[in-house]
C-alpha positions in Angstrom: -6.8 3.5 -48.2 -9.9 3.0 -46.2 -8.3 -0.3 -44.8 -5.1 1.5 -43.9 -7.3 4.8 -42.2 -9.3 1.8 -40.2 -6.1 0.3 -38.8 -4.4 3.7 -38.2 -7.4 4.6 -36.3 -7.3 1.3 -34.2 -3.7 2.0 -33.5 -4.3 5.5 -32.4 -7.3 4.6 -30.0 -4.9 1.8 -28.5 -2.0 4.2 -27.9 -4.6 6.7 -26.5 -6.3 4.4 -23.9 -2.9 3.0 -22.9 -1.6 6.4 -22.1 -4.7 7.4 -20.4 -4.4 4.6 -18.2 -0.6 5.1 -17.5 -1.6 9.0 -16.7 -4.3 8.1 -14.3 -2.3 5.3 -12.5 0.6 7.6 -12.0 -1.5 10.5 -10.8 -3.1 8.3 -8.1 0.2 6.9 -7.3 1.7 10.5 -6.7 -1.0 11.3 -4.8 -1.2 8.5 -2.5 2.4 6.8 -2.6 1.7 4.2 0.0 2.1 0.5 0.3 -0.3 -2.0 1.6 0.8 -4.4 4.3 0.9 -7.5 1.8 2.6 -5.1 -0.6 5.3 -4.6 2.3 5.8 -8.3 2.4 6.3 -8.8 -1.2 9.0 -6.1 -1.3 10.7 -7.9 1.7 10.6 -11.2 -0.1 12.1 -9.9 -3.7 14.9 -8.1 -1.8 15.6 -11.6 0.0 15.6 -13.3 -3.3 17.3 -10.5 -5.1 20.2 -10.5 -2.8 21.2 -14.0 -2.8 19.5 -15.5 -6.1 18.2 -18.4 -4.0 14.5 -19.2 -3.4 15.7 -21.3 -0.1 16.1 -18.0 1.5 12.6 -16.9 1.2 11.7 -20.3 2.9 14.0 -19.5 5.6 12.8 -15.9 6.2 9.0 -17.2 6.0 8.6 -21.1 6.7 4.8 -20.6 6.1 5.5 -19.4 2.6 2.4 -20.5 0.4 2.3 -17.7 -2.4 2.9 -19.0 -6.1 6.4 -17.5 -7.1 6.1 -16.3 -10.4 4.9 -12.4 -9.4 8.0 -12.3 -7.1 10.4 -13.6 -9.6 9.1 -11.0 -12.4 9.5 -8.4 -9.9 13.2 -9.8 -9.1 14.2 -9.7 -12.6 13.2 -6.0 -12.7 15.6 -5.3 -9.8 18.5 -6.7 -11.8 17.8 -3.8 -14.3 18.9 -1.6 -11.3 15.4 -0.8 -10.1 14.7 -0.6 -6.1 12.1 -3.1 -4.9 9.3 -0.8 -4.7 10.0 0.6 -8.0 10.0 -2.9 -9.7 7.1 -3.9 -8.0 5.0 -1.0 -8.7 6.5 -0.6 -12.4 5.4 -4.3 -13.2 1.9 -3.9 -12.1 1.7 -0.4 -13.8 2.8 -1.8 -17.0 0.4 -4.9 -16.9 -2.4 -2.7 -15.5 -2.1 -0.4 -18.5 -2.3 -3.1 -20.8 -5.4 -4.3 -19.3 -7.8 -2.1 -21.3 -6.4 -3.1 -24.3 -7.2 -6.9 -23.8 -10.6 -5.9 -22.6 -11.1 -4.3 -25.9 -10.2 -7.4 -27.7 -12.7 -9.7 -25.4 -15.3 -7.4 -26.0 -14.3 -7.1 -30.1 -14.5 -11.0 -30.2 -17.9 -11.2 -28.5 -19.8 -8.0 -29.9 -17.9 -7.4 -33.2 -18.5 -3.9 -32.6 -15.7 -1.6 -32.4 -17.6 1.2 -30.5 -18.6 -1.1 -27.6 -15.2 -2.6 -27.5 -13.8 1.0 -27.2 -16.2 2.1 -24.7 -15.3 -1.4 -22.7 -11.7 -0.5 -22.7 -12.3 3.0 -21.7 -14.2 2.1 -18.7 -11.5 -0.4 -17.8 -9.0 2.5 -18.1 -10.7 4.4 -15.4 -11.8 1.4 -13.4 -10.8 2.5 -9.6 -10.1 -1.2 -8.8 -7.7 -1.3 -11.6 -6.0 1.9 -10.9 -5.6 0.7 -7.1 -4.3 -2.8 -7.9 -2.0 -1.0 -10.8 0.1 0.9 -8.1 0.5 -2.0 -5.5 3.6 -4.3 -5.8 1.1 -7.1 -5.4 0.1 -10.2 -7.7 -3.5 -9.4 -8.1 -2.6 -7.0 -11.6 -0.3 -9.8 -12.8 -3.2 -12.4 -12.5 -5.9 -10.5 -14.0 -3.5 -9.6 -17.1 -2.8 -13.4 -17.6 -6.5 -14.0 -16.9 -7.7 -11.5 -19.4 -5.3 -13.0 -22.1 -6.4 -16.8 -21.5 -10.1 -15.4 -21.8 -9.2 -13.6 -25.0 -7.1 -16.7 -26.4 -10.1 -18.9 -25.7 -12.4 -16.9 -27.3 -10.2 -16.8 -30.4 -9.6 -20.3 -30.3 -13.5 -21.0 -30.3 -14.3 -18.2 -32.9 -11.6 -18.6 -35.6 -10.6 -22.4 -34.9 -6.9 -21.8 -35.1 -4.6 -24.2 -33.4 -2.0 -21.5 -32.5 -4.8 -19.6 -30.6 -5.1 -22.6 -28.1 -1.4 -22.7 -27.7 -1.4 -19.0 -26.7 -4.3 -19.9 -24.2 -2.1 -22.5 -22.8 0.8 -20.3 -22.1 -1.6 -17.8 -20.5 -2.9 -20.6 -18.3 0.5 -21.6 -17.3 1.8 -18.1 -16.3 -1.7 -17.5 -14.8 -1.3 -20.8 -12.5 2.1 -19.9 -11.3 0.5 -16.6 -10.0 -2.6 -17.4 -8.5 -4.0 -20.6 -7.2 -7.6 -19.5 -8.6 -6.5 -20.3 -12.0 -7.9 -23.8 -11.7 -11.0 -22.4 -11.8 -10.9 -21.8 -15.5 -10.4 -25.4 -16.0 -14.3 -26.1 -16.2 -14.6 -23.3 -18.3 -12.0 -24.5 -20.7 -13.9 -28.1 -20.6 -17.0 -26.3 -21.7 -15.4 -24.5 -24.4 -14.2 -27.8 -26.2 -17.7 -29.2 -25.5 -19.1 -26.5 -27.1 -17.0 -26.9 -30.0 -17.9 -30.5 -30.3 -21.7 -29.6 -30.0 -21.3 -27.2 -33.0 -19.8 -29.5 -35.0 -19.5 -33.3 -34.2 -17.8 -34.3 -37.4 -14.5 -32.1 -36.3 -13.7 -34.2 -33.2 -10.2 -34.3 -34.8 -9.8 -30.6 -34.5 -11.1 -30.2 -31.2 -8.7 -33.2 -30.1 -5.8 -31.1 -31.7 -6.8 -28.1 -30.1 -7.1 -29.7 -26.6 -3.6 -31.2 -27.1 -1.9 -27.9 -28.1 -3.4 -26.1 -25.3 -2.1 -28.9 -22.6 1.1 -29.0 -24.3 1.7 -25.4 -24.2 0.4 -25.1 -20.9 2.6 -28.2 -19.4 5.8 -26.6 -21.6 5.4 -23.2 -19.8 4.7 -24.6 -16.4 7.9 -26.9 -16.5 10.2 -24.2 -18.0 9.1 -21.5 -15.8 9.7 -23.9 -12.7 13.1 -24.7 -13.9 14.0 -21.0 -14.6 12.8 -19.8 -11.2 14.6 -22.8 -9.4 11.6 -23.8 -7.3 11.2 -27.4 -8.6 11.5 -28.8 -4.8 9.2 -26.4 -3.5 6.4 -25.8 -6.1 5.0 -29.4 -5.8 4.8 -29.2 -1.8 3.2 -25.6 -1.8 0.4 -26.3 -4.3 -0.3 -29.6 -2.6 -0.6 -27.7 0.7 -2.9 -25.2 -0.4 -5.3 -27.5 -2.2 -5.3 -30.0 0.6 -6.3 -27.1 3.2 -9.1 -26.1 0.7 -10.3 -29.6 0.6 -10.4 -30.1 4.2 -12.1 -26.7 4.5 -14.8 -28.0 2.0 -15.0 -31.1 4.1 -15.7 -29.4 7.2 -18.5 -27.2 5.5 -20.2 -30.5 4.2 -20.3 -32.1 7.3 -21.4 -28.8 9.3 -24.3 -28.5 6.7 -25.2 -32.3 7.5 -25.0 -32.0 11.0 -27.6 -28.9 11.0 -30.1 -31.1 8.9 
């Protein structure tokens, strides 16, 4: 009976935090129903993609296109349900933004093993002004934060509970996040550090660590491949990512050369 009441209370807390997140976001949207400049661009792009169901039309409209395609594709799918471009963009971000406090709850619970700390962490995220602002904008930031939050949560579960399926879910979150923002690549050193931590904790279980790494990598590759194929961006995706990281590398070289010249 105590176990049932404990789970029941947790369920009520989850529902309450989610409802609070939705109410606050909707209230802010009703008070200031504006769309940012980047949001307007996103709405134009998903309308183009929705009209002819061809990603090439976006490239023709904006030859300098560089944004990862997953956020636009998810918003386009909602338009097929009869929603307008703005309703699809805001609705998707509102939904994922309202779930972010629950992910924070899970992360805090894994780190602290204290339900009170986890609850207050989720509550703070629910009323966080930045979260609210991003939740009512048809952009990709909230989508990225959602998948990054899942990635961190599943990594923590994989490290603490030593279950292979948590690493599979982590690979799924990594693949989805990587198709949302390029900055996901910054998680690679953290993921490598996680596996080194597991090896340091128990070197005898190196086979299990290798299995976890294989599960994570395989899941990420499968998710990336399927999403790219479903979206129909096979020809564009490689060039886009190469162009982006090449520009970052050139920028890095310029900074290094500038520092050397000053010395």
